[in-house]
GULO-475850 format. One record per residue: residue in three letters; x, y, z of N, C-alpha, C, O in turn. Coordinates in steps of 0.2 Angstrom, whole numbers, plus 5000, padded with zeros to 4 digits. Layout:
AlaXYZXYZXYZXYZ ...
% end
This chain:
Unk508350995151508150935148507650955142507351015143 Unk507450925137507050935130506450915132506250865136 Unk505950955128505350955130505150925123504450925121 Unk505450905118505450865112505150795113504850775109 Unk505450755120505150685119504250695122503850665120 Unk504250735125503550725129503150735121502750695120 Unk503250765117502750785112502450725107502850695103 Unk501750725108501550665102502050675095502350725093 Unk501950615093502350635083501650665080501050655082 Unk501950705075501350725073501150705065501550735061 Unk500550665062500850635056500250695052499750715054 Unk500550715048500150775044499750755038499950705035 Unk499250785036498850755029499050805025499050865027 Unk499050785017499050835012498750815009498750755008 Unk498150875005497550845001497850884993498050944992 Unk497950834990498150874983497750834976497450774976 Unk497850904970497450874965498150834962498650834967 Unk498350804957498950784955498650784948498050784947 Unk499350774942499150764936499750724933500350744935 Unk499650664929500350614928500450674923500950714924 Unk499950684918500150714912499750784912499150784913 Unk500150844909499850914910499150914908498750944912 Unk498850884903498250874898498050834900497550824898 Unk498150804905497550754907497150764915497450804919 Unk496650734916496350764920496550724925496850674924 Unk496450794933496550794940496650714944496250664942 Unk496950704948496750624953496950664959497450694961 Unk496350654964496450684970496750634972496650574970 Unk497250644978497650594984497650634992497550694993 Unk497850594994497950605002498550585001498650544997 Unk499050615005499850605007499950625015500050685017 Unk500050555017500150575025500850555027501050495026 Unk501150605031501950595032501950625038501450645040 Unk502550625041503050645048503250695044503550695039 Unk503150755051503550825048503450885054502950895058 Unk503850925053503650975059503451035055503451095057 Unk503151025051502551085047503051135043503651135041 Unk502551195042502851255039503151235030502951185026 Unk503651265029503751255020504251225021504651245017 Unk504451175024504751125023504351045021504550995018 Unk503751055026503351015023503051025016502750975013 Unk503051075014502451105008502951075001502751044996 Unk503651095003504451054998504450984998504350944994 Unk504450975005504550875004503750845002503750794998 Unk503150875003502550845000502450844991502050804988 Unk503050904989502950924982503450864977503350834972 Unk503850864983504450814981504350754981504550724976 Unk503950724987503550664986503050644979502950584977 Unk502850704976502450684973502750674965502550624961 Unk503050724964503750704959503750664959503650624954 Unk504150624965504350554963503950494961504150444958 Unk503450524963502750464961502650474954502250444951 Unk502950534950502950534942502250574940501950564935 Unk502150624945501750684943501950734943502250764947 Unk501850754936501950824932501850894937502250944939 Unk501150874938501050954944500650904948500550844947 Unk500550954953500350974960499951014961500151064958 Unk499251024965498851094968498851054975498850984976 Unk498951084978498951064986498351114988498251174986 Unk497951074992497251094991497251104999496951155001 Unk497451075004497451075011497951035013498150985010 Unk498051065020498551055023498551055030498351105033 Unk498650985034498150995042498750905044499050875041 Unk498450915052498750885056498450825059498050835063 Unk498450755057498150705061498150695068498650665070 Unk497650725074497750705079497550635084497850615089 Unk497150615080497250555083497150475077496850485072 Unk497150435079497150385075496550375069496050355071 Unk496550385064495850345060495650305062495950255064 Unk495050295061494650235062494550175057494450115058 Unk494650205049494250175045494850175038495250225037 Unk494850135036495450105029495050165023494550185022 Unk495750165021496250185018496750215025497150185027 Unk496550265027496750325032497050275036497650285036 Unk496950225040497150185046497950165043498450185045 Unk497750135039498550095037499150155034499750155036 Unk498750205030499250255029499550295034500150305033 Unk499150315041499350345046499950295049500550325049 Unk499750235051500350185051500950205049501450235052 Unk500950165044501350185037501850255039502450245041 Unk501550315039501750375041502050375049502650405050 Unk501750345053502050335060502750315062503150325066 Unk502750265054503450215056504050265051504650245050 Unk503950335049504150355045504350365036504750405033 Unk503950335034503750325028503150375025502550375028 Unk503350395020502450445017502150385013502450345009 Unk501350395016500950365012500550405008500350465010 Unk500350385003499950404998499450364993499450314990 Unk498750414996498150374996497850404988497650464989 Unk497750374983497450394976496950394977496850384982 Unk496350414975495750424974495550394968495950414964 Unk495050354965495150354958494250384957493750364961 Unk494350434950493550464949493150404945492550414943 
% end
């Protein structure tokens, strides 16, 4: 019997600074997605950010959300991630 069905789904939070253009200023983003963690998570996050048109990304922090966020925009992003899609939050400076 597999124990993976008893484990709660993990939503990972990746905090990064990203650049649309190498000479431009950075934008802070939070990326929420499902995954097992490890190197695959880093590769997946970088691929998602590249797919959104970012030329460069610096991953600042990677963590796991252990409970449902209380406030937006993270609550909606968390629900999106639980549905199997990645959710990207951009913070305007």
